[in-house]
N, C-alpha and C positions, 0 to 999 in steps of 0.2 A: 103833556107839552109840558109838565112841571117838572117831571122827570128828563126831558129834554134840555130846559133849561136850567135844570142843576148840574148834569152833565155840562155844558156851556161855559157855564159861571166857573165849576171845577178845572176845567182844561183852560178858560183864557189865566186861572192862578198861578198853572204850573207852565203857561208858557213864557210869560216874561222871567223868570229867575232862569228858565233852562237857556233863553237865547242869553242870557249874561253869561251864562255858565261855557255854554258852548263857545260863545265871543269868536264869531264869525269873521268878522270885522278887523280882531288880534292877530288871526289866523292868515289871513290875507297875506302880508307881508311874505310869511314864513312860505306861502305857498308859494306867491310871485317868485321869490329866491329859489326855491326850490327845482320847478317846472320851466327855469327861464329857458333853456335850453333843448325843451321837449317841443315837436310837434306838435301841431293840433290834436291830432290821433293820439297821441301819447299822454297828453293831458286829459281828454277824455275818458282815456281809460284808470287815467290815476283816480280821477273823480270817481269814477262809477266802485271802483275798487277801495277806497278811502268811506264812502257814504257805506257800502254794503257791511265791511267790518264793523265801522262804530253803529249802528245800526242794530247787528249782531252781538256784540257786548253790549250793550245800554241794554236792551231787551233783557236778555238772560241774566244780567246784574241785576234789571229792577224784577225781576220774576223771580230768582232765587234767591237775591241778596238777602232777604227779610229770614228766610228759614237758614241763612248760613247763623245769621245774628243770633238764630234763638239756637242754634245748635253749641255756639261757644257761650252762652250765656251774659249774651251783650244785649242790653235796654236800648229803646231810642232813644232813653234821654241820653246815653252813653256815647248812642255813635252820634245825635246832635251837636254834644259839645265837641266829640272830637272833629265832627264834619264840621262844625264852624268855624271852627279852630284853624282846621286845615284851607278851608275856603280862603280865610283872612290872611293866613301866612302865602297861599298864592296868588293872592289879588297883592299884598303887597311887592311879593318880587317881581310881579308884573308891572305893578306904579312906578316902583323905582329904579327897572330895569333902564340904561343905557341903549342896550340893545340886547336884542333876542339873539341867541348863539344861533351862528348856519350849522346848517347839517350836509351832510355829503349824501346827495342822492343816488338811491339803488334803484334802477327803473323798475326793475321787477316785483320790488317790496317798497316803494314808495308809498303808494296807495295804503297799504295794510298799514306800515309800519317807518315813519311816526307818523304819517299822516291821519290815518283815523285812528289809531292809538299810537301816543297818549296828546295830540293834537285836538282832534277833536272829542274823541270817546277820553277823555281824562281827569283826573282824581274829580275836579270839581263838578263835573257832569255826573259821575257816578254817584257822588256824596250826595247832591242835587234832586237824583233821581230816586234813591232811596227813601230821602224824607222825605219828597212830593206824595211819593207813593202812599209811604203811612199815612199824612194826613189827607190827601185827596183820592185816594184810588189810584188802582194799578193802570187801568185803560187808560184815563186822562191825563196821568202822567207818562207815560211811555207812551201815548200819541203826541203831547207836546213836544218830546223828548224827539219824535220821526221826523216831526213837522221840522223842529229848529235843523237837523241834518240836514234833511233837503235845504232849508233855507241855506245852509251851510254851501250847500252845492250847487246853489244859486250863486253866490256870492263869487264862486270858485268860475264858474264859466263866463263873467262877465267882471272877471278880475282887472283883465287890460283897461276897462272901459273906465271900472271906479277908478285907478288908480291916476288915469289923466285926467278928471273932473277933480278929485278931492285931492290929489296929492300927494306926496310920502308923509308930511306934517299931517294934513287931514286923517289919513289913517290911522298914526301914532295918535294923535289930539283922540279920537274915537273909541281906540284902544285902552288908553288910560282911562276914561271917564267910564267906559265897561268895567276895570277893576276898582273902581271908586264904590258901585254901585256892588260888585261879588264882594266886597269888602263890609259893607253895607249890610249885607245878605248875612254874611258868615256872623256879623256880631249877632244877627238877630237870633239866628239860628241855637247859640251858645246861652243867648238869653233862655228861648223856649228848654231847650236841653234842662237847664238847672231848675225852670220852672216844672219839666216833668219829673224831675230828677227830687226837688224840692218841694214839695207843692204848697209851705207855707209861703215860699216867695211870691206867690200872685196874691195875697193877699185876702183871701177866701175863707 
């Protein structure tokens, strides 16, 4: 029971950062715009393709990413600082963007690119998965990632109803709040990376 409670705690610690990184609310307006002229059958096919693509990329990177870093002689501290800076920059770009660029959809590949990659499994998600895998273990981190990818699919399936309830302004506001939280997580990762590289900064 203690082992299960420990796993559950680690899973929950991974869940929120990955929810913020995936940002299904922020992706929602893009999904609505890209699939506006699609039939319901076409939308379901796009959703399946995007979720499968994102899951494969995230799981593969989560399992192999650490070994790639070892081969390149990049420490976890290095990656935490680089990843934190990347998350911060991505969050700032989203926070101050007036409008996300519109993309011309290709019905045959829209689910894989750009919806699966890089909108769902983008740099922020890959960086967060790798760092959480190092901190809490591969299984809880990857499970949390898959849950959040699935949650993005739920948002996509209910996109029209959500838009009617909260409106375009509500979607934009929620997306900005998610970007602000992501920026704070980026700062935290830089701080932890500095502490890992320079242990004297911890004061111990």
